BAMI-711417 format. One line per 4 residues: for each residue x, y, z of N, C-alpha, C, O, CB. Coordinates in steps of 0.1 Angstrom, whole numbers, plus 5000, padded with zeros to 4 digits. Glycine has a CB too. Example, Ala and Ser with C-alpha at 12.3 -4.5 7.8 and 13.67 -1.06 7.14 Angstrom:
5132,4943,5078,5123,4955,5078,5132,4967,5078,5142,4967,5085,5113,4955,5090 ~ 5128,4978,5071,5137,4989,5071,5129,5000,5079,5134,5011,5080,5141,4994,5057
//
This chain:
7840,2684,7448,7845,2698,7453,7830,2702,7453,7823,2703,7463,7858,2707,7442 ~ 7822,2707,7437,7810,2713,7439,7802,2711,7451,7801,2720,7458,7803,2711,7430 ~ 7794,2696,7454,7784,2692,7466,7793,2701,7478,7789,2711,7485,7783,2671,7470 ~ 7803,2695,7478,7817,2703,7495,7812,2717,7496,7805,2722,7504,7841,2706,7490
7817,2724,7487,7812,2738,7486,7789,2744,7488,7783,2753,7494,7819,2740,7469 ~ 7785,2732,7482,7776,2737,7486,7773,2736,7499,7764,2744,7503,7769,2733,7480 ~ 7779,2728,7509,7776,2724,7524,7778,2736,7536,7773,2741,7547,7786,2710,7528 ~ 7795,2738,7524,7798,2750,7532,7787,2763,7535,7783,2767,7546,7809,2756,7525
7782,2772,7515,7769,2782,7521,7761,2775,7528,7761,2775,7540,7760,2789,7511 ~ 7752,2766,7520,7737,2761,7533,7739,2758,7546,7730,2752,7553,7730,2747,7531 ~ 7754,2763,7554,7758,2759,7566,7756,2776,7571,7748,2782,7578,7774,2749,7567 ~ 7767,2778,7562,7768,2791,7566,7757,2804,7563,7757,2816,7566,7778,2793,7562
7752,2797,7558,7735,2806,7554,7723,2805,7568,7716,2814,7574,7725,2795,7537 ~ 7727,2790,7569,7712,2782,7580,7719,2795,7596,7710,2800,7602,7714,2753,7585 ~ 7731,2797,7599,7738,2804,7608,7732,2814,7610,7726,2816,7620,7750,2807,7604 ~ 7732,2823,7594,7730,2835,7605,7718,2839,7598,7717,2851,7593,7743,2849,7607
7707,2831,7598,7691,2832,7595,7686,2834,7609,7683,2823,7615,7684,2817,7586 ~ 7684,2842,7614,7665,2843,7624,7658,2841,7625,7649,2845,7618,7656,2848,7626 ~ 7656,2833,7635,7644,2819,7635,7632,2831,7646,7636,2836,7657,7652,2798,7646 ~ 7620,2833,7641,7608,2834,7657,7604,2825,7665,7597,2815,7663,7594,2837,7654
7610,2829,7676,7604,2824,7691,7597,2829,7696,7595,2841,7692,7610,2824,7700 ~ 7588,2822,7708,7574,2829,7714,7572,2816,7728,7569,2804,7729,7555,2830,7697 ~ 7577,2831,7738,7581,2832,7748,7565,2833,7758,7558,2842,7753,7593,2843,7748 ~ 7560,2828,7769,7553,2831,7773,7551,2834,7792,7550,2824,7799,7547,2823,7767
7551,2846,7798,7549,2849,7814,7533,2844,7816,7524,2843,7808,7552,2869,7820 ~ 7536,2842,7832,7521,2835,7837,7513,2823,7832,7512,2818,7822,7511,2843,7836 ~ 7508,2822,7844,7500,2828,7838,7492,2834,7856,7487,2825,7864,7491,2814,7824 ~ 7491,2848,7861,7485,2849,7873,7476,2850,7873,7469,2856,7864,7488,2856,7879
7469,2845,7887,7450,2842,7892,7451,2855,7903,7458,2860,7911,7443,2822,7902 ~ 7439,2856,7895,7430,2867,7909,7419,2858,7907,7413,2856,7896,7425,2889,7907 ~ 7417,2854,7916,7397,2855,7923,7384,2861,7932,7383,2859,7944,7395,2848,7929 ~ 7381,2864,7929,7372,2869,7944,7360,2874,7934,7360,2874,7922,7381,2886,7957
7349,2878,7945,7329,2876,7944,7333,2886,7934,7343,2891,7935,7313,2882,7960 ~ 7321,2888,7922,7313,2897,7919,7309,2914,7930,7302,2916,7940,7303,2887,7916 ~ 7315,2922,7923,7311,2928,7910,7333,2930,7910,7341,2927,7919,7296,2947,7911 ~ 7335,2933,7899,7353,2938,7904,7354,2955,7896,7348,2959,7886,7370,2924,7895
7370,2963,7910,7364,2971,7910,7382,2978,7905,7391,2982,7912,7355,2973,7924 ~ 7380,2976,7888,7391,2985,7900,7405,2978,7901,7415,2984,7903,7384,2984,7919 ~ 7406,2964,7898,7415,2951,7904,7422,2953,7893,7417,2951,7882,7407,2934,7907 ~ 7442,2960,7894,7457,2958,7888,7467,2946,7893,7474,2944,7903,7464,2973,7891
7464,2937,7880,7475,2934,7874,7483,2929,7873,7481,2922,7863,7477,2938,7872 ~ 7500,2927,7879,7512,2932,7871,7509,2920,7861,7502,2910,7864,7529,2933,7879 ~ 7515,2921,7845,7523,2911,7844,7533,2916,7840,7535,2928,7842,7520,2902,7838 ~ 7545,2907,7829,7559,2901,7829,7565,2910,7814,7561,2906,7803,7558,2882,7829
7577,2924,7815,7575,2929,7812,7590,2911,7801,7596,2901,7805,7571,2946,7818 ~ 7587,2920,7781,7599,2915,7783,7614,2911,7778,7616,2903,7769,7597,2909,7784 ~ 7623,2917,7785,7636,2920,7788,7650,2921,7767,7662,2924,7765,7639,2903,7801 ~ 7637,2918,7759,7644,2919,7739,7652,2924,7745,7648,2929,7755,7637,2930,7723
7663,2925,7744,7680,2934,7741,7688,2936,7729,7690,2926,7721,7691,2927,7749 ~ 7691,2944,7728,7708,2940,7718,7702,2931,7700,7703,2938,7689,7721,2923,7732 ~ 7699,2921,7700,7702,2917,7684,7684,2914,7687,7679,2914,7676,7718,2899,7680 ~ 7676,2912,7695,7664,2905,7700,7649,2915,7698,7640,2920,7705,7667,2901,7716
7650,2913,7687,7634,2924,7683,7622,2919,7687,7618,2911,7679,7630,2926,7666 ~ 7614,2920,7696,7604,2918,7696,7591,2916,7685,7589,2928,7681,7603,2926,7703 ~ 7585,2911,7681,7573,2909,7668,7559,2918,7667,7553,2926,7659,7566,2894,7670 ~ 7556,2906,7687,7538,2905,7691,7543,2908,7705,7554,2908,7710,7526,2886,7688
7527,2912,7710,7532,2912,7726,7508,2906,7723,7498,2911,7719,7543,2935,7738 ~ 7515,2891,7730,7496,2889,7727,7490,2893,7743,7496,2902,7747,7489,2867,7721 ~ 7479,2887,7752,7478,2893,7761,7463,2879,7763,7451,2879,7758,7478,2910,7759 ~ 7467,2873,7767,7459,2864,7770,7446,2865,7783,7448,2875,7790,7469,2853,7772
7433,2855,7786,7431,2854,7796,7415,2844,7796,7406,2843,7787,7434,2868,7802 ~ 7415,2838,7807,7407,2825,7810,7402,2834,7822,7409,2839,7831,7416,2807,7812 ~ 7385,2835,7819,7378,2842,7832,7367,2835,7833,7358,2837,7824,7375,2857,7832 ~ 7362,2821,7850,7359,2815,7850,7347,2813,7864,7351,2812,7876,7369,2810,7847
7333,2813,7862,7319,2824,7874,7318,2804,7880,7321,2793,7874,7295,2837,7863 ~ 7313,2809,7892,7317,2804,7903,7305,2807,7906,7299,2817,7901,7329,2809,7910 ~ 7296,2798,7917,7285,2802,7922,7273,2792,7922,7274,2780,7918,7283,2814,7915 ~ 7261,2799,7928,7255,2792,7931,7241,2802,7924,7242,2814,7925,7257,2787,7944
7230,2797,7920,7211,2801,7911,7206,2797,7919,7210,2787,7925,7204,2793,7896 ~ 7195,2803,7924,7188,2797,7935,7170,2806,7927,7168,2818,7925,7196,2804,7955 ~ 7162,2799,7926,7144,2803,7922,7140,2795,7933,7143,2783,7935,7135,2798,7905 ~ 7132,2802,7939,7113,2802,7946,7108,2803,7943,7112,2814,7939,7104,2806,7954
7095,2801,7938,7081,2806,7937,7072,2811,7947,7071,2804,7957,7074,2798,7932 ~ 7066,2822,7946,7060,2825,7958,7048,2826,7951,7041,2834,7956,7064,2838,7967 ~ 7045,2819,7942,7028,2825,7946,7014,2806,7946,7018,2795,7941,7022,2843,7925 ~ 7002,2806,7950,6995,2796,7950,6996,2788,7942,6993,2777,7947,6987,2798,7951
6998,2789,7927,6999,2778,7919,7019,2774,7913,7031,2779,7914,6986,2782,7905 ~ 7009,2757,7901,7020,2755,7899,7033,2767,7889,7027,2777,7885,7017,2743,7893 ~ 7047,2767,7887,7051,2768,7879,7057,2762,7871,7065,2754,7877,7053,2773,7881 ~ 7058,2762,7860,7067,2752,7841,7081,2756,7836,7085,2767,7834,7057,2758,7823
7089,2743,7834,7100,2751,7834,7098,2767,7830,7092,2776,7823,7110,2745,7824 ~ 7112,2763,7843,7114,2781,7849,7132,2778,7844,7135,2766,7844,7108,2786,7875 ~ 7140,2786,7842,7155,2782,7841,7168,2801,7841,7164,2813,7841,7155,2771,7821 ~ 7176,2798,7840,7183,2809,7846,7193,2805,7838,7198,2795,7832,7186,2810,7861
7195,2821,7840,7213,2822,7828,7220,2829,7831,7216,2840,7832,7215,2827,7813 ~ 7227,2827,7834,7241,2839,7845,7255,2843,7831,7263,2834,7827,7254,2823,7867 ~ 7255,2852,7830,7266,2856,7825,7271,2867,7833,7265,2876,7837,7264,2859,7811 ~ 7286,2864,7836,7296,2872,7841,7305,2880,7830,7310,2873,7821,7303,2863,7850
7309,2900,7831,7313,2899,7821,7322,2909,7823,7319,2921,7826,7305,2900,7811 ~ 7336,2903,7823,7353,2911,7831,7364,2922,7820,7375,2920,7817,7366,2894,7836 ~ 7358,2928,7818,7362,2938,7809,7381,2940,7812,7382,2947,7822,7351,2953,7812 ~ 7388,2938,7808,7401,2942,7808,7407,2951,7800,7406,2951,7788,7408,2934,7806
7412,2960,7807,7422,2972,7804,7437,2967,7806,7441,2961,7815,7420,2986,7814 ~ 7449,2974,7789,7461,2976,7790,7460,2987,7791,7451,2995,7793,7469,2973,7782 ~ 7477,2985,7790,7485,2999,7784,7478,3004,7774,7478,3017,7773,7499,2996,7778 ~ 7470,2996,7763,7472,3001,7750,7461,2994,7743,7461,2982,7739,7485,2998,7744
7447,3007,7740,7435,3000,7737,7434,2986,7727,7427,2976,7727,7425,3010,7732 ~ 7445,2990,7719,7445,2974,7709,7444,2961,7718,7441,2950,7713,7462,2971,7700 ~ 7448,2962,7732,7446,2952,7741,7440,2952,7750,7441,2944,7760,7454,2949,7744 ~ 7433,2960,7749,7417,2956,7756,7409,2951,7747,7406,2954,7736,7407,2969,7761
7407,2937,7758,7390,2932,7752,7385,2930,7767,7389,2937,7777,7387,2913,7741 ~ 7373,2916,7764,7370,2912,7775,7359,2893,7771,7352,2888,7762,7360,2929,7781 ~ 7364,2889,7788,7354,2878,7787,7341,2873,7795,7340,2873,7807,7360,2870,7788 ~ 7333,2868,7788,7323,2863,7792,7315,2854,7800,7303,2853,7797,7321,2862,7785
7317,2849,7807,7317,2832,7811,7303,2831,7819,7299,2834,7831,7334,2825,7823 ~ 7292,2825,7802,7276,2823,7809,7271,2810,7807,7267,2804,7797,7265,2832,7803 ~ 7271,2810,7813,7261,2796,7824,7239,2794,7818,7230,2801,7823,7262,2807,7847 ~ 7238,2786,7812,7221,2783,7812,7222,2772,7827,7234,2769,7830,7213,2772,7794
7212,2768,7834,7209,2765,7842,7194,2754,7836,7184,2757,7831,7208,2778,7849 ~ 7196,2744,7838,7181,2733,7832,7175,2735,7835,7175,2740,7846,7176,2720,7834 ~ 7163,2735,7828,7148,2739,7830,7138,2734,7838,7133,2727,7829,7143,2739,7820 ~ 7133,2732,7846,7130,2730,7860,7110,2733,7867,7109,2745,7868,7141,2742,7867
7103,2728,7868,7094,2731,7871,7085,2732,7881,7085,2719,7881,7092,2729,7866 ~ 7078,2735,7890,7074,2738,7910,7061,2740,7908,7052,2743,7900,7081,2755,7920 ~ 7064,2736,7921,7046,2730,7923,7049,2741,7933,7059,2744,7938,7040,2711,7929 ~ 7035,2747,7935,7030,2763,7951,7042,2764,7959,7049,2757,7965,7013,2760,7967
7039,2777,7957,7051,2777,7980,7043,2772,7993,7035,2772,8002,7054,2799,7990 ~ 7057,2766,7984,7050,2754,8002,7054,2762,8015,7053,2758,8026,7061,2732,8007 ~ 7059,2774,8012,7058,2784,8030,7069,2787,8036,7072,2795,8045,7052,2776,8042 ~ 7078,2776,8027,7098,2779,8035,7102,2789,8021,7096,2789,8011,7114,2758,8037
7117,2798,8025,7117,2804,8013,7134,2797,8016,7142,2803,8023,7112,2825,8011 ~ 7138,2784,8010,7148,2781,8009,7154,2775,7996,7162,2765,7995,7147,2775,8018 ~ 7149,2783,7987,7154,2782,7971,7151,2763,7977,7160,2758,7984,7177,2790,7964 ~ 7141,2755,7974,7142,2745,7978,7128,2737,7975,7120,2739,7966,7148,2745,7991
7127,2723,7989,7122,2718,7989,7103,2713,7975,7100,2704,7967,7125,2723,8001 ~ 7099,2720,7978,7086,2715,7963,7089,2731,7954,7093,2733,7943,7060,2711,7972 ~ 7086,2738,7960,7086,2747,7951,7100,2756,7951,7097,2766,7945,7074,2754,7953 ~ 7108,2756,7954,7119,2763,7944,7129,2748,7948,7129,2738,7954,7127,2783,7950
7144,2761,7935,7153,2754,7932,7166,2756,7936,7164,2768,7940,7152,2754,7923 ~ 7177,2753,7939,7194,2761,7934,7201,2748,7926,7196,2737,7926,7207,2766,7952 ~ 7213,2753,7916,7219,2745,7910,7231,2761,7913,7230,2773,7916,7212,2738,7893 ~ 7243,2749,7909,7261,2749,7911,7261,2756,7897,7257,2750,7887,7273,2730,7911
7265,2769,7895,7268,2776,7877,7278,2780,7880,7281,2789,7887,7258,2788,7868 ~ 7286,2770,7869,7302,2769,7864,7297,2777,7846,7289,2776,7837,7310,2746,7865 ~ 7306,2781,7851,7316,2785,7834,7324,2792,7829,7326,2801,7837,7312,2787,7826 ~ 7330,2794,7819,7346,2797,7815,7346,2802,7801,7340,2798,7791,7357,2784,7815
7361,2816,7804,7356,2822,7785,7368,2824,7788,7372,2829,7798,7345,2837,7779 ~ 7377,2820,7776,7386,2824,7768,7387,2836,7762,7377,2842,7761,7386,2819,7760 ~ 7399,2843,7756,7404,2854,7748,7415,2860,7744,7419,2870,7750,7400,2860,7751 ~ 7420,2857,7738,7430,2871,7735,7429,2876,7727,7420,2874,7718,7442,2871,7733
7439,2888,7727,7443,2902,7719,7458,2902,7717,7466,2899,7726,7438,2917,7727 ~ 7461,2908,7702,7473,2907,7697,7475,2922,7693,7466,2927,7687,7475,2897,7686 ~ 7489,2931,7697,7495,2939,7689,7508,2935,7686,7515,2926,7691,7494,2952,7695 ~ 7512,2948,7673,7524,2945,7664,7527,2957,7657,7532,2960,7646,7521,2934,7654
7522,2967,7673,7527,2986,7671,7537,2981,7677,7538,2974,7687,7519,3004,7679 ~ 7548,2987,7661,7561,2981,7680,7570,2997,7684,7581,2998,7690,7582,2962,7673 ~ 7556,3013,7678,7563,3016,7698,7559,3010,7706,7565,3003,7714,7560,3028,7707 ~ 7542,3012,7705,7540,3010,7716,7542,2990,7722,7532,2984,7727,7526,3019,7717
7550,2985,7720,7554,2971,7721,7569,2977,7723,7577,2968,7726,7549,2959,7707 ~ 7575,2990,7721,7592,2995,7730,7590,3003,7738,7599,3007,7745,7604,3002,7722 ~ 7574,3009,7739,7570,3015,7757,7568,3011,7763,7573,3010,7774,7562,3022,7763 ~ 7556,3002,7756,7554,2993,7777,7555,2980,7774,7542,2978,7773,7537,2994,7789
7559,2971,7772,7558,2964,7768,7580,2952,7771,7585,2942,7776,7551,2971,7753 ~ 7583,2965,7766,7596,2956,7763,7606,2964,7778,7605,2976,7779,7604,2960,7742 ~ 7615,2957,7788,7620,2957,7800,7619,2951,7807,7609,2944,7807,7619,2963,7804 ~ 7629,2950,7816,7632,2938,7825,7622,2945,7843,7628,2944,7853,7655,2938,7827
7607,2950,7842,7601,2950,7850,7589,2948,7852,7588,2941,7863,7604,2956,7853 ~ 7570,2951,7846,7567,2948,7846,7549,2957,7841,7551,2968,7845,7574,2941,7853 ~ 7543,2956,7838,7526,2963,7834,7517,2958,7835,7512,2951,7826,7522,2967,7824 ~ 7511,2962,7846,7495,2961,7846,7486,2959,7837,7489,2955,7826,7490,2970,7850
7473,2959,7840,7461,2952,7832,7454,2953,7848,7458,2948,7859,7464,2934,7822 ~ 7438,2964,7846,7431,2965,7851,7419,2960,7846,7415,2963,7834,7433,2972,7854 ~ 7412,2952,7855,7403,2942,7854,7385,2950,7859,7382,2951,7871,7410,2928,7865 ~ 7379,2952,7852,7359,2958,7857,7352,2944,7852,7356,2938,7843,7349,2977,7845
7342,2942,7861,7336,2932,7859,7327,2931,7866,7329,2935,7877,7342,2924,7858 ~ 7309,2923,7865,7296,2928,7873,7296,2913,7860,7301,2909,7850,7286,2948,7872 ~ 7281,2908,7873,7276,2895,7869,7259,2896,7869,7254,2904,7877,7283,2883,7880 ~ 7252,2891,7861,7238,2896,7859,7230,2882,7857,7233,2871,7851,7237,2909,7845
7220,2887,7862,7214,2868,7861,7195,2873,7853,7187,2882,7853,7212,2856,7889 ~ 7196,2861,7848,7177,2859,7835,7172,2846,7841,7178,2835,7841,7180,2855,7811 ~ 7161,2849,7846,7151,2846,7850,7145,2841,7836,7146,2848,7826,7146,2855,7858 ~ 7138,2829,7837,7127,2825,7825,7115,2820,7822,7115,2808,7823,7130,2818,7821
7102,2824,7819,7088,2815,7825,7089,2817,7848,7086,2811,7858,7092,2790,7817 ~ 7096,2827,7844,7100,2827,7859,7082,2826,7870,7081,2823,7882,7112,2847,7861 ~ 7070,2831,7862,7056,2832,7865,7060,2847,7874,7071,2851,7875,7049,2817,7873 ~ 7050,2853,7879,7050,2869,7883,7049,2870,7900,7049,2881,7905,7033,2878,7876
7050,2861,7907,7056,2855,7924,7063,2856,7923,7060,2868,7921,7057,2843,7931 ~ 7082,2856,7920,7087,2848,7926,7104,2855,7934,7105,2867,7937,7086,2835,7915 ~ 7112,2848,7936,7123,2857,7945,7133,2846,7936,7134,2833,7933,7123,2858,7967 ~ 7139,2855,7934,7155,2847,7931,7165,2846,7934,7161,2842,7945,7160,2847,7923
7186,2845,7936,7192,2847,7941,7202,2842,7936,7202,2829,7934,7189,2847,7949 ~ 7215,2852,7932,7228,2844,7924,7236,2852,7937,7233,2862,7942,7235,2849,7903 ~ 7250,2841,7941,7258,2844,7944,7274,2837,7935,7277,2825,7934,7255,2844,7957 ~ 7282,2851,7928,7288,2844,7918,7300,2848,7922,7300,2854,7933,7284,2847,7903
7310,2846,7917,7329,2846,7923,7333,2850,7905,7327,2853,7895,7339,2823,7932 ~ 7345,2849,7909,7354,2852,7892,7368,2842,7898,7371,2840,7909,7362,2876,7887 ~ 7373,2836,7889,7392,2829,7893,7393,2833,7871,7389,2831,7860,7393,2797,7903 ~ 7400,2839,7877,7409,2850,7863,7425,2841,7864,7434,2836,7871,7412,2875,7872
7421,2845,7850,7438,2841,7848,7450,2845,7832,7453,2840,7821,7438,2822,7848 ~ 7454,2856,7840,7459,2860,7824,7475,2857,7824,7484,2854,7832,7456,2878,7820 ~ 7474,2860,7810,7496,2856,7806,7498,2868,7796,7488,2874,7791,7503,2834,7795 ~ 7508,2869,7794,7509,2876,7782,7520,2862,7772,7527,2855,7779,7519,2895,7786
7519,2862,7764,7526,2856,7753,7535,2864,7738,7529,2867,7728,7515,2849,7750 ~ 7555,2868,7740,7560,2878,7734,7563,2868,7718,7571,2860,7721,7573,2885,7743 ~ 7561,2868,7709,7568,2866,7695,7581,2877,7686,7579,2887,7679,7556,2866,7687 ~ 7594,2872,7688,7603,2873,7688,7616,2874,7679,7616,2879,7668,7603,2870,7693
7620,2873,7681,7632,2872,7663,7642,2874,7669,7641,2879,7680,7633,2884,7649 ~ 7655,2870,7663,7668,2877,7666,7675,2873,7655,7680,2862,7651,7675,2874,7679 ~ 7675,2894,7648,7682,2896,7637,7697,2895,7635,7705,2894,7644,7679,2906,7635 ~ 7702,2894,7621,7712,2889,7618,7719,2899,7618,7716,2909,7612,7712,2882,7609
7737,2897,7627,7747,2912,7640,7745,2915,7619,7740,2909,7610,7772,2908,7655 ~ 7756,2929,7622,7757,2938,7609,7772,2933,7602,7781,2929,7610,7757,2957,7615 ~ 7775,2932,7592,7782,2925,7586,7798,2925,7585,7803,2935,7581,7776,2926,7576 ~ 7804,2917,7588,7817,2923,7594,7816,2914,7606,7823,2904,7605,7817,2939,7597
7808,2915,7618,7809,2909,7627,7799,2904,7637,7794,2909,7647,7816,2913,7631 ~ 7800,2890,7630,7791,2872,7630,7792,2874,7646,7798,2881,7654,7804,2852,7621 ~ 7778,2859,7644,7781,2864,7665,7796,2849,7669,7804,2844,7662,7755,2856,7680 ~ 7793,2848,7682,7804,2839,7686,7799,2822,7677,7806,2813,7674,7804,2839,7706
7781,2824,7676,7782,2809,7672,7784,2810,7663,7791,2801,7658,7775,2801,7672 ~ 7780,2825,7650,7779,2816,7637,7796,2815,7632,7799,2808,7623,7768,2824,7623 ~ 7806,2821,7640,7821,2818,7639,7825,2804,7641,7834,2800,7635,7828,2827,7648 ~ 7820,2798,7648,7823,2785,7652,7821,2773,7645,7828,2763,7643,7818,2783,7661
7805,2778,7640,7801,2769,7626,7805,2776,7611,7808,2767,7603,7782,2768,7625 ~ 7805,2781,7608,7815,2794,7598,7828,2783,7597,7832,2776,7588,7821,2813,7609 ~ 7836,2785,7616,7850,2777,7613,7850,2761,7608,7858,2758,7599,7858,2777,7628 ~ 7841,2751,7613,7839,2738,7609,7835,2741,7601,7846,2737,7602,7833,2729,7614
7827,2746,7588,7816,2744,7577,7833,2743,7565,7834,2736,7555,7800,2761,7575 ~ 7845,2755,7573,7855,2758,7562,7862,2745,7568,7870,2741,7559,7864,2775,7561 ~ 7864,2738,7577,7873,2727,7581,7869,2711,7573,7876,2701,7573,7872,2725,7598 ~ 7851,2715,7565,7847,2702,7562,7855,2708,7547,7863,2700,7541,7828,2697,7564
7853,2721,7541,7857,2724,7534,7874,2722,7530,7876,2722,7518,7851,2732,7535 ~ 7880,2721,7534,7897,2720,7532,7895,2704,7532,7899,2697,7522,7909,2728,7547 ~ 7889,2699,7542,7890,2680,7537,7884,2671,7527,7886,2659,7525,7886,2672,7545 ~ 7873,2683,7521,7867,2674,7513,7879,2679,7496,7882,2673,7485,7846,2678,7513
7881,2695,7503,7888,2699,7485,7904,2684,7487,7907,2679,7476,7897,2725,7484 ~ 7911,2681,7499,7922,2674,7502,7918,2657,7497,7926,2649,7492,7925,2676,7518 ~ 7903,2654,7499,7902,2646,7494,7901,2641,7475,7904,2631,7468,7895,2644,7503 ~ 7894,2654,7475,7895,2660,7458,7907,2655,7451,7906,2646,7443,7896,2679,7456
7914,2659,7453,7932,2665,7452,7933,2647,7451,7935,2643,7440,7942,2676,7470 ~ 7931,2640,7459,7934,2629,7462,7938,2616,7456,7948,2608,7458,7928,2628,7466 ~ 7926,2616,7445,7921,2610,7439,7926,2604,7427,7918,2597,7421,7914,2616,7440
//
């Protein structure tokens, strides 16, 4: 009988304890050439009502850069070990400052030596080169501020994040007389993750699922007691 009673109490406790759950909306994608100026993307709020409580909100962003970087030596002599680095910086601004951050996909080119200017400004031939520049960076930011969560991120609608960004290139060992070009675009993938839990119902007002589980547990207890008495 003691074992049957312990089983019932264990089942009752499990039925009333809320467990943390995670849900993610997105990603929402946006692509364009640099620069980015005031680009607005809408992310989904979470309609967490009743006994549902949002514990945290996390915004996730992956920023990719794609394009080309080119170099042309315009001098009369060869240039050794030329390389380039490109950095795309994308700033994300959320409704609350705690969720603001930036991604910085960075590409480092191969090191290439070139000859004297071959007379053609084509970023190729014997005096120049063109390389494909691809890079990726991912970051996230999280808030547990209950006021911010209730004000901006809870509901059946959306909230806006704003992107601003630019791309820059740096050439190393380029020599004194050269031409360079950079053509970069970005692909952004933004999503939002909510951690939430279901609170225990008020005392005396169990949820239907809790009532059903409790009923099954009590039936099991009665069956166990009857078997115990019949011995």
